[in-house]
N, C-alpha and C positions, 0 to 999 in steps of 0.2 A: 503493500499499499504506500502511495506517495502522499506525503503531508506538506503543505505549504504553510510556512511560518510568515505572517503579514506584519510582525512588529518592526519598530524602527531598526535601522541597520546595526546600530550599536548594541541593541537587546537580543537580536535574533540568533546569533551564533550559539549561545548557550542552549536554546531550545532545539535547534537544529542538531547539535552534537547529542543532546540527550535522547532525542527520537532516534538517531541513527545508531546510539549504542543499543537502543532496545530492539533493533531490527527492522526499523522503517526506512524508507527512502524519504529523506526530508530535504527541503531546499528552502532558502529564504527569497521571499518576493516583498520587500517592504512597502507598506502602503501608507506609511506615515514618515515624514521627515521631521526631524525634532532639532530645535537649536534655540540658543539664548534669545531672550527678548531684546528687541531693538531699543527699548525704552525702560532704562535701569533705574530712574528716579524713584519709582514707586517701591522697588525692591529695597534700595538704600534707606527709604523712609521706614519701610517695615523694620529693618534691622535697628533703626535708631529707636523705634518704639518697642522694641523687643521685651522689655521688662513689664511692659503695661498689658500684654496679653496674658490670659489664664492659660491658654493652649494655642498650638499652632497645628492645624490640620494640613497634611499633604496629600494630594489627590493622587500621586503616582511616585515612582522613583525618579523619574525625570525632574518633578517638582522639587524633590529633595536636592538633587545633584545641582541643578541651575541655581536654586535659592542659596545654597551653601557655598556657590562660587563667589558670592559678595559678601560672605561673612567677614566682619571686621576682625582685625588681628587682636589677640589677647582676651578674646571672649571667654568666660567661664560659665558653667551651667549651675552655679549657686544661685538659688532664687530665680531660676529662669522659668519659663513656661513649660508645660507638659508638651510633648510631641505625639500627635495622633497620627496613625497609619491605617490605611483600610485593608491592607493584606501584608503577606511575608515578604513580597518583593520591596515594598516601600519600607518596611520595618528593617529589613537588611541594609537598604541605603542609608536609613538613618544611623545605624550603627557605623556604617562605613565613613559617615560624615563626622563622627566622633561624638554623637549623642549617647550618653549612657544609657544602657538597658533600663535602668531604674526609672528613666524619664520618659519612656516610650509607652503608650497604650495602643493596642491593635486587638483585633479579633484573635481568638486562639488559634494555633497552627492546625487543629482538626476542625475548625468552624465549618458549617454547612456551605457557607458563602463568604466572600470578602467584598464588602460594600459598605456604603454609609450606614444602612441599617444595622449591620452586624457590629460595627464601631460603636454606634450610639448605645447598644446594650452594654457595652464595656465602660463608657464614659459618662453617662447620663447622671449618675449619682454624684459626680465630682464636679458637675458644672456649677459655677456661682453666678448669682444674679448680679447685673450691672457691671459685669467685666467682658471685655471682647474676646472673641476668638478668631484668629486669623486663619483663613483659608487659602493656601498657596496652590495655584492652579496653572493650566496652560492655556493659550489663546490660538483658536483655529483661525489662522490667517485668511485662508481662502474663504471662509464663511463670515467671519465676523469684521475683518478690517480690509476694505479695498485699497486703502492708502495708509501712509504713516500717520496721518492726523486721526483717523479713526482708531487705529491701533493704539495710539496714545489715549484715547478716550476709553478705550477698553481696559487699559492698564490702570486707569484711575478708579477703577472699581473697588479699589481697596476699601473705600469709605462708604460703598453703598451696601444695601442689604439684599436678601435673596429675591425680593420681588422684581428686582431690575437686572437679574443675572441669568443668562440662559443656561441651561444644562438639566441634569436629572439628579443624580445622587447627592451632589454638594448642595444643590437647592433643598433638598429634603433636610439635610442635616441643618442647613442654616434656619429652617423653619422650626426645627426642634429646639434650637438654641434661643430663638426668640420667644418661643412659648415658655421656656424656662426662665425667661427674664434676662438672658444674655444677649449680646449683639455678635453678628457675624460680619467680619470684614474680609475683603478679597484683595489679593495681589497676584499679578500674573509674572511668572518666572522664567517662563519658556513659551516658545511659539511652535505650533504644529502646522504642517502643510503638506499638500499631496506632492509625492516625489515625482521626478521627471524620469519616466520609464525609456529604456532602450527599445529597439524594434524586437530584440530577442525577448525581453521581458513581456512585451505586449503579446508576442505569440504564445509564451508559456501560459500567460493567463487565459487566453482564448481557448487554448487546448484543455487546461485544468478546469474548464467550466462543464465539460461534458465526458471526461475519461475516466471518472472514479476518483479523481484526487480528492482529498479532505482538506479543505481550507481550515486554518485555525485563525479565529478572531478573538481578540482580547480587547477590541475598540470599536464602538459604533462608527467612529470617524474613519477607521480603515475601510469599513464597507461603503461609506459614502463615496470615498476616494476612489474605490474600485468602480463603482457605478460611474463616476466621471471619467475614469481612464478609458473604458470601453463601453460607452452608452447604449450601443445597440446590442449587445450580448444577451442572450437568453440564459437564465440561471436555472432553468426548470430541472435540468439534470445534474446540477451541481450539488456537491455534498460539504457540509462545513461542522465544525464545533465551535460553540461560542462559550466564553467563560463566564457569562452572566446573562440572565433571562432578558434584560433590556437589550443586550447585544444580539442575542437570538431574534428578538422581535425585529430589529433592524434588517437582520439577514432574511427574514421572512418577508418584509416588505419589499425587498429587493427581488425576491422571487425564487430564493434557494429552494430547491426540491427536498432535500434532507438536511435537518438541522439537529 
């Protein structure tokens, strides 16, 4: 069985190697390109306000990596905020960034799912009213920001609440925080965009739509980019694995035959 990993180029090799070690034919076909935000002022401001947050929630390992690239020198974790992670990959990235294990909250390693809902079950009891929680996220350049000015506007969402932020899981978490009397603030640490495919990659995607290949999706945005890359392709005969029900629903809306 051939499996296609659609994660960003920097993350895909570990998945490909693990699948090949398990006896599968695996290859990478990145559907998301990740890079640092072009507007770093909001990240610098978030670090300046770091002691004021009761917790900082990271939506992904990429959020951790790019946010901590701007970490001021000499920072210590004494009296710092809690760091929240939605899954083991983000938890591991926080450890690699130097966050002590005792300062991290995340779903248990054997949790049924890894998302905002599972995280909330772990952290709800510790939330304090009238204290902000920072949510570090990415920005979908192709959808949210047609030019630098709008990208800067999106990055300023650090001071806005969930009612003005697009998305799914992070919005739900912001709503829970507000219901508990806390506030949710957002900062963009990295940008996601559709990758530029070669002719060979285009041909691989078209073939994999109907030859029994299993696509592995860990992001709804990857599926949107796939639809943009080959807009006339039928996915009725295509098969995929999704890491979350919301991602599965996106694949269903594109027309994947087996999910």
